[in-house]
PDB file of N, CA, C and O in Angstrom:
ATOM      1  N   MET A   1       4.325 -44.035  28.897  1.00  0.00           N
ATOM      2  CA  MET A   1       5.162 -43.056  28.665  1.00  0.00           C
ATOM      3  C   MET A   1       4.151 -42.439  27.577  1.00  0.00           C
ATOM      4  O   MET A   1       3.391 -43.089  26.859  1.00  0.00           O
ATOM      5  N   ALA A   2       4.328 -40.872  27.616  1.00  0.00           N
ATOM      6  CA  ALA A   2       3.665 -40.530  27.043  1.00  0.00           C
ATOM      7  C   ALA A   2       4.386 -39.310  25.953  1.00  0.00           C
ATOM      8  O   ALA A   2       5.482 -38.788  26.160  1.00  0.00           O
ATOM      9  N   ARG A   3       3.610 -39.055  24.932  1.00  0.00           N
ATOM     10  CA  ARG A   3       4.561 -38.300  23.741  1.00  0.00           C
ATOM     11  C   ARG A   3       4.133 -36.706  24.027  1.00  0.00           C
ATOM     12  O   ARG A   3       2.998 -36.350  24.343  1.00  0.00           O
ATOM     13  N   LEU A   4       4.894 -36.124  23.908  1.00  0.00           N
ATOM     14  CA  LEU A   4       4.669 -34.604  23.647  1.00  0.00           C
ATOM     15  C   LEU A   4       3.485 -34.075  23.004  1.00  0.00           C
ATOM     16  O   LEU A   4       2.560 -33.454  23.527  1.00  0.00           O
ATOM     17  N   SER A   5       3.718 -34.561  21.257  1.00  0.00           N
ATOM     18  CA  SER A   5       2.559 -34.864  20.449  1.00  0.00           C
ATOM     19  C   SER A   5       0.902 -34.955  21.055  1.00  0.00           C
ATOM     20  O   SER A   5      -0.163 -34.339  21.107  1.00  0.00           O
ATOM     21  N   ASP A   6       1.497 -36.047  21.400  1.00  0.00           N
ATOM     22  CA  ASP A   6      -0.362 -36.657  21.588  1.00  0.00           C
ATOM     23  C   ASP A   6      -1.087 -35.571  22.719  1.00  0.00           C
ATOM     24  O   ASP A   6      -2.296 -35.352  22.631  1.00  0.00           O
ATOM     25  N   ILE A   7      -0.405 -35.032  23.591  1.00  0.00           N
ATOM     26  CA  ILE A   7      -0.941 -34.004  24.826  1.00  0.00           C
ATOM     27  C   ILE A   7      -1.118 -32.786  24.062  1.00  0.00           C
ATOM     28  O   ILE A   7      -2.080 -32.075  24.349  1.00  0.00           O
ATOM     29  N   VAL A   8      -0.001 -32.295  22.740  1.00  0.00           N
ATOM     30  CA  VAL A   8      -1.000 -31.029  22.420  1.00  0.00           C
ATOM     31  C   VAL A   8      -2.065 -31.704  21.382  1.00  0.00           C
ATOM     32  O   VAL A   8      -3.051 -30.996  21.182  1.00  0.00           O
ATOM     33  N   ILE A   9      -2.043 -32.679  20.837  1.00  0.00           N
ATOM     34  CA  ILE A   9      -3.283 -32.762  19.963  1.00  0.00           C
ATOM     35  C   ILE A   9      -4.582 -32.663  20.952  1.00  0.00           C
ATOM     36  O   ILE A   9      -5.552 -31.912  20.856  1.00  0.00           O
ATOM     37  N   GLN A  10      -4.275 -33.709  21.981  1.00  0.00           N
ATOM     38  CA  GLN A  10      -5.148 -33.586  22.979  1.00  0.00           C
ATOM     39  C   GLN A  10      -5.466 -32.719  23.642  1.00  0.00           C
ATOM     40  O   GLN A  10      -6.503 -32.994  24.247  1.00  0.00           O
ATOM     41  N   ASN A  11      -5.132 -31.873  23.828  1.00  0.00           N
ATOM     42  CA  ASN A  11      -5.411 -30.381  24.645  1.00  0.00           C
ATOM     43  C   ASN A  11      -5.353 -29.140  23.231  1.00  0.00           C
ATOM     44  O   ASN A  11      -4.444 -28.334  23.033  1.00  0.00           O
ATOM     45  N   PRO A  12      -6.555 -29.313  22.441  1.00  0.00           N
ATOM     46  CA  PRO A  12      -6.499 -27.767  21.669  1.00  0.00           C
ATOM     47  C   PRO A  12      -7.169 -26.523  22.177  1.00  0.00           C
ATOM     48  O   PRO A  12      -7.293 -25.574  21.403  1.00  0.00           O
ATOM     49  N   GLN A  13      -7.627 -26.440  23.456  1.00  0.00           N
ATOM     50  CA  GLN A  13      -7.871 -25.532  23.869  1.00  0.00           C
ATOM     51  C   GLN A  13      -5.849 -24.373  24.629  1.00  0.00           C
ATOM     52  O   GLN A  13      -5.703 -23.211  25.007  1.00  0.00           O
ATOM     53  N   VAL A  14      -5.329 -24.973  24.554  1.00  0.00           N
ATOM     54  CA  VAL A  14      -3.766 -24.796  25.145  1.00  0.00           C
ATOM     55  C   VAL A  14      -3.222 -23.628  23.761  1.00  0.00           C
ATOM     56  O   VAL A  14      -2.916 -24.117  22.674  1.00  0.00           O
ATOM     57  N   THR A  15      -3.177 -22.497  23.927  1.00  0.00           N
ATOM     58  CA  THR A  15      -2.736 -22.058  23.010  1.00  0.00           C
ATOM     59  C   THR A  15      -1.121 -21.357  23.153  1.00  0.00           C
ATOM     60  O   THR A  15      -0.476 -20.910  22.204  1.00  0.00           O
ATOM     61  N   HIS A  16      -0.741 -21.389  24.378  1.00  0.00           N
ATOM     62  CA  HIS A  16       0.309 -20.611  24.477  1.00  0.00           C
ATOM     63  C   HIS A  16       1.108 -21.692  25.222  1.00  0.00           C
ATOM     64  O   HIS A  16       0.561 -22.743  25.557  1.00  0.00           O
ATOM     65  N   PHE A  17       2.598 -21.401  25.521  1.00  0.00           N
ATOM     66  CA  PHE A  17       3.785 -22.631  26.218  1.00  0.00           C
ATOM     67  C   PHE A  17       3.750 -22.450  27.387  1.00  0.00           C
ATOM     68  O   PHE A  17       4.159 -23.419  28.026  1.00  0.00           O
ATOM     69  N   HIS A  18       3.373 -21.454  28.079  1.00  0.00           N
ATOM     70  CA  HIS A  18       3.009 -21.376  29.560  1.00  0.00           C
ATOM     71  C   HIS A  18       2.017 -22.528  30.379  1.00  0.00           C
ATOM     72  O   HIS A  18       2.069 -23.089  31.473  1.00  0.00           O
ATOM     73  N   ASP A  19       0.918 -22.546  28.984  1.00  0.00           N
ATOM     74  CA  ASP A  19      -0.307 -23.215  28.966  1.00  0.00           C
ATOM     75  C   ASP A  19       0.127 -24.894  29.080  1.00  0.00           C
ATOM     76  O   ASP A  19      -0.287 -25.810  29.790  1.00  0.00           O
ATOM     77  N   LEU A  20       0.912 -24.825  28.276  1.00  0.00           N
ATOM     78  CA  LEU A  20       1.502 -26.433  27.673  1.00  0.00           C
ATOM     79  C   LEU A  20       2.621 -26.707  28.885  1.00  0.00           C
ATOM     80  O   LEU A  20       2.828 -27.904  29.086  1.00  0.00           O
ATOM     81  N   GLU A  21       3.230 -25.950  29.565  1.00  0.00           N
ATOM     82  CA  GLU A  21       3.656 -26.454  30.598  1.00  0.00           C
ATOM     83  C   GLU A  21       3.447 -26.672  32.298  1.00  0.00           C
ATOM     84  O   GLU A  21       3.981 -27.390  33.144  1.00  0.00           O
ATOM     85  N   ALA A  22       2.158 -25.442  32.300  1.00  0.00           N
ATOM     86  CA  ALA A  22       1.080 -26.248  33.304  1.00  0.00           C
ATOM     87  C   ALA A  22       0.164 -27.521  33.494  1.00  0.00           C
ATOM     88  O   ALA A  22      -0.167 -28.135  34.509  1.00  0.00           O
ATOM     89  N   LEU A  23      -0.182 -27.730  31.910  1.00  0.00           N
ATOM     90  CA  LEU A  23      -0.431 -29.418  31.206  1.00  0.00           C
ATOM     91  C   LEU A  23       0.315 -30.477  31.594  1.00  0.00           C
ATOM     92  O   LEU A  23      -0.004 -31.490  32.217  1.00  0.00           O
ATOM     93  N   ILE A  24       1.746 -29.979  30.977  1.00  0.00           N
ATOM     94  CA  ILE A  24       2.774 -31.222  31.657  1.00  0.00           C
ATOM     95  C   ILE A  24       3.136 -31.200  33.182  1.00  0.00           C
ATOM     96  O   ILE A  24       3.568 -32.274  33.599  1.00  0.00           O
ATOM     97  N   ALA A  25       3.032 -30.081  34.184  1.00  0.00           N
ATOM     98  CA  ALA A  25       3.203 -30.541  35.365  1.00  0.00           C
ATOM     99  C   ALA A  25       1.716 -30.978  35.842  1.00  0.00           C
ATOM    100  O   ALA A  25       1.613 -31.692  36.840  1.00  0.00           O
ATOM    101  N   GLN A  26       1.050 -30.732  35.432  1.00  0.00           N
ATOM    102  CA  GLN A  26      -0.508 -31.420  36.196  1.00  0.00           C
ATOM    103  C   GLN A  26      -0.385 -32.831  35.813  1.00  0.00           C
ATOM    104  O   GLN A  26      -0.912 -33.588  36.629  1.00  0.00           O
ATOM    105  N   ALA A  27       0.237 -33.475  34.663  1.00  0.00           N
ATOM    106  CA  ALA A  27       0.497 -34.785  33.829  1.00  0.00           C
ATOM    107  C   ALA A  27       1.584 -35.139  35.022  1.00  0.00           C
ATOM    108  O   ALA A  27       1.220 -36.131  35.653  1.00  0.00           O
ATOM    109  N   ALA A  28       2.554 -34.697  35.384  1.00  0.00           N
ATOM    110  CA  ALA A  28       3.976 -35.257  35.982  1.00  0.00           C
ATOM    111  C   ALA A  28       3.108 -35.421  37.970  1.00  0.00           C
ATOM    112  O   ALA A  28       3.215 -36.397  38.712  1.00  0.00           O
ATOM    113  N   GLN A  29       2.450 -34.280  38.222  1.00  0.00           N
ATOM    114  CA  GLN A  29       1.799 -34.568  39.297  1.00  0.00           C
ATOM    115  C   GLN A  29       1.112 -35.617  39.682  1.00  0.00           C
ATOM    116  O   GLN A  29       1.123 -36.164  40.785  1.00  0.00           O
ATOM    117  N   ASN A  30       0.166 -36.033  38.194  1.00  0.00           N
ATOM    118  CA  ASN A  30      -0.672 -37.457  38.371  1.00  0.00           C
ATOM    119  C   ASN A  30       0.177 -38.739  38.103  1.00  0.00           C
ATOM    120  O   ASN A  30      -0.133 -39.921  38.250  1.00  0.00           O
ATOM    121  N   GLY A  31       1.257 -38.207  37.697  1.00  0.00           N
ATOM    122  CA  GLY A  31       1.438 -39.799  38.087  1.00  0.00           C
ATOM    123  C   GLY A  31       2.270 -40.113  36.503  1.00  0.00           C
ATOM    124  O   GLY A  31       2.816 -41.196  36.292  1.00  0.00           O
ATOM    125  N   LEU A  32       2.257 -39.300  35.763  1.00  0.00           N
ATOM    126  CA  LEU A  32       3.137 -39.944  34.388  1.00  0.00           C
ATOM    127  C   LEU A  32       4.318 -39.905  34.636  1.00  0.00           C
ATOM    128  O   LEU A  32       4.783 -39.034  35.371  1.00  0.00           O
ATOM    129  N   ILE A  33       5.136 -40.955  34.008  1.00  0.00           N
ATOM    130  CA  ILE A  33       6.737 -41.131  34.700  1.00  0.00           C
ATOM    131  C   ILE A  33       7.148 -41.067  33.881  1.00  0.00           C
ATOM    132  O   ILE A  33       8.301 -40.767  34.191  1.00  0.00           O
ATOM    133  N   SER A  34       7.082 -41.160  32.248  1.00  0.00           N
ATOM    134  CA  SER A  34       7.477 -40.955  31.274  1.00  0.00           C
ATOM    135  C   SER A  34       7.422 -39.794  30.108  1.00  0.00           C
ATOM    136  O   SER A  34       6.558 -40.296  29.388  1.00  0.00           O
ATOM    137  N   LEU A  35       7.741 -38.727  29.547  1.00  0.00           N
ATOM    138  CA  LEU A  35       7.571 -38.122  28.607  1.00  0.00           C
ATOM    139  C   LEU A  35       8.898 -37.987  27.331  1.00  0.00           C
ATOM    140  O   LEU A  35      10.083 -37.707  27.515  1.00  0.00           O
ATOM    141  N   GLU A  36       8.056 -38.354  25.806  1.00  0.00           N
ATOM    142  CA  GLU A  36       9.005 -38.685  24.662  1.00  0.00           C
ATOM    143  C   GLU A  36       9.068 -36.828  24.375  1.00  0.00           C
ATOM    144  O   GLU A  36       8.039 -36.326  24.827  1.00  0.00           O
ATOM    145  N   MET A  37       9.693 -36.132  23.964  1.00  0.00           N
ATOM    146  CA  MET A  37       9.821 -34.878  23.692  1.00  0.00           C
ATOM    147  C   MET A  37       9.931 -35.398  22.048  1.00  0.00           C
ATOM    148  O   MET A  37      10.947 -35.699  21.420  1.00  0.00           O
ATOM    149  N   ASP A  38       8.735 -35.388  21.672  1.00  0.00           N
ATOM    150  CA  ASP A  38       8.838 -35.772  19.724  1.00  0.00           C
ATOM    151  C   ASP A  38       8.642 -35.071  18.714  1.00  0.00           C
ATOM    152  O   ASP A  38       8.934 -35.380  17.559  1.00  0.00           O
ATOM    153  N   VAL A  39       7.804 -33.439  19.318  1.00  0.00           N
ATOM    154  CA  VAL A  39       7.744 -32.955  18.366  1.00  0.00           C
ATOM    155  C   VAL A  39       8.104 -31.319  19.061  1.00  0.00           C
ATOM    156  O   VAL A  39       7.961 -31.105  20.265  1.00  0.00           O
ATOM    157  N   LYS A  40       8.539 -30.351  18.170  1.00  0.00           N
ATOM    158  CA  LYS A  40       8.274 -29.048  18.912  1.00  0.00           C
ATOM    159  C   LYS A  40       7.018 -28.385  19.284  1.00  0.00           C
ATOM    160  O   LYS A  40       6.126 -28.443  18.438  1.00  0.00           O
ATOM    161  N   PRO A  41       6.758 -27.739  20.429  1.00  0.00           N
ATOM    162  CA  PRO A  41       5.320 -27.015  20.463  1.00  0.00           C
ATOM    163  C   PRO A  41       5.131 -26.053  19.506  1.00  0.00           C
ATOM    164  O   PRO A  41       6.007 -25.192  19.594  1.00  0.00           O
ATOM    165  N   ASP A  42       4.177 -25.806  18.442  1.00  0.00           N
ATOM    166  CA  ASP A  42       3.977 -24.580  17.430  1.00  0.00           C
ATOM    167  C   ASP A  42       3.241 -23.643  18.353  1.00  0.00           C
ATOM    168  O   ASP A  42       2.125 -23.311  17.956  1.00  0.00           O
ATOM    169  N   TYR A  43       3.607 -23.199  19.397  1.00  0.00           N
ATOM    170  CA  TYR A  43       3.099 -21.843  19.555  1.00  0.00           C
ATOM    171  C   TYR A  43       3.932 -20.565  19.276  1.00  0.00           C
ATOM    172  O   TYR A  43       5.142 -20.786  19.328  1.00  0.00           O
ATOM    173  N   ILE A  44       3.662 -19.554  19.053  1.00  0.00           N
ATOM    174  CA  ILE A  44       4.270 -18.414  19.089  1.00  0.00           C
ATOM    175  C   ILE A  44       5.024 -18.359  19.823  1.00  0.00           C
ATOM    176  O   ILE A  44       6.166 -18.257  19.373  1.00  0.00           O
ATOM    177  N   ASP A  45       4.855 -18.393  21.446  1.00  0.00           N
ATOM    178  CA  ASP A  45       5.479 -17.888  22.519  1.00  0.00           C
ATOM    179  C   ASP A  45       6.387 -19.342  23.145  1.00  0.00           C
ATOM    180  O   ASP A  45       6.344 -19.500  24.365  1.00  0.00           O
ATOM    181  N   THR A  46       7.146 -20.317  22.348  1.00  0.00           N
ATOM    182  CA  THR A  46       7.270 -21.027  22.426  1.00  0.00           C
ATOM    183  C   THR A  46       9.429 -20.547  22.080  1.00  0.00           C
ATOM    184  O   THR A  46      10.042 -20.083  21.119  1.00  0.00           O
ATOM    185  N   PRO A  47       9.736 -20.910  23.163  1.00  0.00           N
ATOM    186  CA  PRO A  47      11.423 -20.401  23.729  1.00  0.00           C
ATOM    187  C   PRO A  47      11.977 -21.194  23.013  1.00  0.00           C
ATOM    188  O   PRO A  47      11.412 -22.147  22.476  1.00  0.00           O
ATOM    189  N   ARG A  48      13.790 -20.756  22.851  1.00  0.00           N
ATOM    190  CA  ARG A  48      14.129 -21.536  22.035  1.00  0.00           C
ATOM    191  C   ARG A  48      14.908 -22.462  22.728  1.00  0.00           C
ATOM    192  O   ARG A  48      15.657 -23.292  22.213  1.00  0.00           O
ATOM    193  N   ASN A  49      14.662 -22.253  24.155  1.00  0.00           N
ATOM    194  CA  ASN A  49      15.208 -23.803  24.978  1.00  0.00           C
ATOM    195  C   ASN A  49      13.982 -24.433  25.431  1.00  0.00           C
ATOM    196  O   ASN A  49      13.923 -24.808  26.602  1.00  0.00           O
ATOM    197  N   TRP A  50      12.913 -24.609  24.585  1.00  0.00           N
ATOM    198  CA  TRP A  50      11.543 -25.276  24.743  1.00  0.00           C
ATOM    199  C   TRP A  50      11.757 -26.619  25.394  1.00  0.00           C
ATOM    200  O   TRP A  50      10.926 -26.812  26.282  1.00  0.00           O
ATOM    201  N   ALA A  51      12.739 -27.753  25.204  1.00  0.00           N
ATOM    202  CA  ALA A  51      12.925 -28.592  25.605  1.00  0.00           C
ATOM    203  C   ALA A  51      13.399 -28.906  26.862  1.00  0.00           C
ATOM    204  O   ALA A  51      12.954 -29.684  27.706  1.00  0.00           O
ATOM    205  N   TRP A  52      14.487 -28.100  26.864  1.00  0.00           N
ATOM    206  CA  TRP A  52      15.025 -27.995  28.311  1.00  0.00           C
ATOM    207  C   TRP A  52      13.881 -27.690  29.225  1.00  0.00           C
ATOM    208  O   TRP A  52      13.665 -28.362  30.233  1.00  0.00           O
ATOM    209  N   ARG A  53      12.926 -26.353  28.747  1.00  0.00           N
ATOM    210  CA  ARG A  53      12.086 -25.981  30.126  1.00  0.00           C
ATOM    211  C   ARG A  53      11.086 -26.809  30.254  1.00  0.00           C
ATOM    212  O   ARG A  53      10.464 -26.492  31.269  1.00  0.00           O
ATOM    213  N   LEU A  54      10.509 -27.921  29.615  1.00  0.00           N
ATOM    214  CA  LEU A  54       9.549 -28.714  29.902  1.00  0.00           C
ATOM    215  C   LEU A  54       9.976 -30.274  30.320  1.00  0.00           C
ATOM    216  O   LEU A  54       9.154 -31.122  30.667  1.00  0.00           O
ATOM    217  N   GLU A  55      11.598 -30.521  30.209  1.00  0.00           N
ATOM    218  CA  GLU A  55      11.704 -31.112  30.643  1.00  0.00           C
ATOM    219  C   GLU A  55      12.256 -31.005  32.437  1.00  0.00           C
ATOM    220  O   GLU A  55      12.277 -32.073  33.050  1.00  0.00           O
ATOM    221  N   GLY A  56      12.535 -30.152  32.935  1.00  0.00           N
ATOM    222  CA  GLY A  56      12.496 -29.413  33.824  1.00  0.00           C
ATOM    223  C   GLY A  56      10.957 -29.325  34.468  1.00  0.00           C
ATOM    224  O   GLY A  56      10.611 -30.084  35.374  1.00  0.00           O
ATOM    225  N   THR A  57      10.094 -28.336  33.911  1.00  0.00           N
ATOM    226  CA  THR A  57       8.609 -28.885  34.669  1.00  0.00           C
ATOM    227  C   THR A  57       8.579 -30.261  34.648  1.00  0.00           C
ATOM    228  O   THR A  57       8.869 -30.572  35.803  1.00  0.00           O
ATOM    229  N   PHE A  58       8.400 -31.259  34.021  1.00  0.00           N
ATOM    230  CA  PHE A  58       8.151 -32.661  33.715  1.00  0.00           C
ATOM    231  C   PHE A  58       8.791 -33.302  35.450  1.00  0.00           C
ATOM    232  O   PHE A  58       8.178 -33.745  36.422  1.00  0.00           O
ATOM    233  N   THR A  59      10.181 -33.082  35.203  1.00  0.00           N
ATOM    234  CA  THR A  59      10.342 -33.280  36.134  1.00  0.00           C
ATOM    235  C   THR A  59      10.275 -32.485  38.064  1.00  0.00           C
ATOM    236  O   THR A  59      10.474 -33.091  39.117  1.00  0.00           O
ATOM    237  N   ARG A  60      10.072 -31.614  37.946  1.00  0.00           N
ATOM    238  CA  ARG A  60       9.562 -30.945  39.347  1.00  0.00           C
ATOM    239  C   ARG A  60       8.131 -30.977  39.784  1.00  0.00           C
ATOM    240  O   ARG A  60       7.583 -30.799  40.872  1.00  0.00           O
ATOM    241  N   GLY A  61       7.601 -31.331  38.287  1.00  0.00           N
ATOM    242  CA  GLY A  61       5.730 -31.042  38.741  1.00  0.00           C
ATOM    243  C   GLY A  61       5.507 -29.716  38.654  1.00  0.00           C
ATOM    244  O   GLY A  61       4.298 -29.499  38.729  1.00  0.00           O
ATOM    245  N   ILE A  62       6.102 -28.803  38.536  1.00  0.00           N
ATOM    246  CA  ILE A  62       5.439 -27.495  38.414  1.00  0.00           C
ATOM    247  C   ILE A  62       6.265 -26.451  37.725  1.00  0.00           C
ATOM    248  O   ILE A  62       7.476 -26.630  37.596  1.00  0.00           O
ATOM    249  N   VAL A  63       5.696 -25.409  37.290  1.00  0.00           N
ATOM    250  CA  VAL A  63       5.887 -24.202  36.743  1.00  0.00           C
ATOM    251  C   VAL A  63       6.856 -23.338  37.550  1.00  0.00           C
ATOM    252  O   VAL A  63       6.863 -23.462  38.775  1.00  0.00           O
ATOM    253  N   ARG A  64       7.586 -22.563  37.011  1.00  0.00           N
ATOM    254  CA  ARG A  64       8.508 -21.984  37.537  1.00  0.00           C
ATOM    255  C   ARG A  64       8.109 -20.684  37.256  1.00  0.00           C
ATOM    256  O   ARG A  64       8.796 -19.733  37.630  1.00  0.00           O
TER     257      ARG A  64
END
């Protein structure tokens, strides 16, 4: 299991929500089986439905 906060901290080069979605999709494709949404991503473009979008991205393994 991974925490969203750990993924954000380990990837300081990510500065936009879309880039985080791509990172989450890649983690899912690489075999990550569980993701805990423990923090709200602090990007200027983080949408209100951020948790729903990241969950969908993680489940599908692709960015829409």
